[in-house]
C-alpha positions as CSV (number, residue, x, y, z in Angstrom):
1,X,-0.2,-0.1,0.2
2,X,1.6,3.6,-0.8
3,X,2.0,6.1,2.0
4,X,0.0,9.2,2.7
5,X,1.6,12.4,1.5
6,X,3.0,14.5,3.3
7,X,0.8,17.9,2.7
8,X,3.1,20.0,4.0
9,X,6.0,18.5,1.9
10,X,3.9,18.3,-1.7
11,X,5.9,20.9,-4.0
12,X,3.5,22.0,-7.1
13,X,6.8,23.6,-8.6
14,X,8.6,20.2,-8.5
15,X,6.4,17.8,-8.6
16,X,7.5,14.0,-7.8
17,X,8.7,12.2,-11.2
18,X,6.2,9.0,-11.9
19,X,6.1,6.0,-14.4
20,X,3.7,8.5,-16.4
21,X,6.1,10.9,-16.8
22,X,8.9,8.9,-17.5
23,X,6.8,7.0,-19.7
24,X,6.3,10.7,-21.6
25,X,9.4,11.9,-21.1
26,X,11.7,12.5,-24.7
27,X,15.4,12.9,-24.9
28,X,17.1,16.6,-25.0
29,X,18.3,16.1,-28.1
30,X,15.2,15.8,-29.6
31,X,13.3,18.8,-27.5
32,X,17.0,21.1,-27.9
33,X,16.6,20.6,-31.4
34,X,13.1,22.0,-31.3
35,X,13.8,25.3,-29.3
36,X,17.0,26.1,-30.5
37,X,17.9,24.3,-33.5
38,X,19.4,21.3,-34.8
39,X,23.0,22.8,-34.9
40,X,23.0,24.7,-31.4
41,X,21.3,21.7,-29.7
42,X,24.2,19.4,-31.1
43,X,27.0,22.1,-30.3
44,X,25.0,22.0,-26.5
45,X,25.5,17.9,-26.2
46,X,28.4,17.3,-27.7
47,X,30.9,15.8,-24.8
48,X,33.6,18.7,-23.5
49,X,36.4,17.2,-22.0
50,X,38.4,18.5,-19.2
51,X,38.9,22.3,-17.6
52,X,37.9,24.5,-19.9
53,X,40.7,26.8,-21.7
54,X,41.9,29.5,-20.8
55,X,43.0,32.9,-21.8
56,X,46.0,32.7,-19.6
57,X,46.7,29.1,-18.3
58,X,48.8,28.1,-15.3
59,X,52.0,26.8,-15.2
60,X,53.1,23.6,-13.4
61,X,55.9,24.1,-11.2
62,X,57.8,22.3,-8.4
63,X,58.7,24.4,-5.5
64,X,60.2,22.8,-2.1
65,X,58.4,25.8,0.5
66,X,59.6,25.0,4.5
67,X,57.2,22.7,6.5
68,X,55.4,25.8,8.5
69,X,54.9,27.9,5.7
70,X,53.2,25.6,4.0
71,X,51.5,23.5,6.7
72,X,49.9,27.6,8.0
73,X,48.3,27.8,4.2
74,X,47.4,24.1,4.5
75,X,45.4,24.6,7.9
76,X,42.7,27.0,6.0
77,X,41.5,24.2,4.4
78,X,40.8,23.6,0.7
79,X,41.9,26.2,-1.9
80,X,45.3,26.2,-0.2
81,X,47.2,26.1,-3.5
82,X,44.8,29.6,-4.6
83,X,45.7,31.3,-1.4
84,X,49.8,31.0,-1.8
85,X,49.1,32.1,-5.6
86,X,47.1,35.2,-4.3
87,X,50.1,35.7,-1.5
88,X,52.7,35.4,-4.2
89,X,50.8,37.9,-6.0
90,X,50.2,40.6,-3.3
91,X,54.1,40.3,-2.8
92,X,54.8,41.1,-6.4
93,X,52.6,44.1,-6.3
94,X,54.7,45.6,-3.0
95,X,58.2,44.8,-4.9
96,X,57.4,45.9,-8.6
97,X,61.4,45.8,-9.7
98,X,61.2,42.1,-8.6
99,X,62.2,39.4,-11.7
100,X,63.8,42.5,-13.5
101,X,67.3,42.1,-14.8
């Protein structure tokens, strides 16, 4: 016997998906082609692999840091590499002649 739905949890804007609803479902390629055209639909549905290309891609480097410095950045949790990058960028702003011959 199906459970009686809790009226406080019923969402009219997002009703529960039923077998009838799934039976009416159509592939995205068909629906998008009707709405946006075949060419646009194909482009939208083309698999995208890897990270999106960047105008200024980051470079991979190996760098040795003191354990306490690295530990301090890692203590902040995820994003520690971004924080190191930001700290180096801030340092370059205060030392504009760095790296010039």
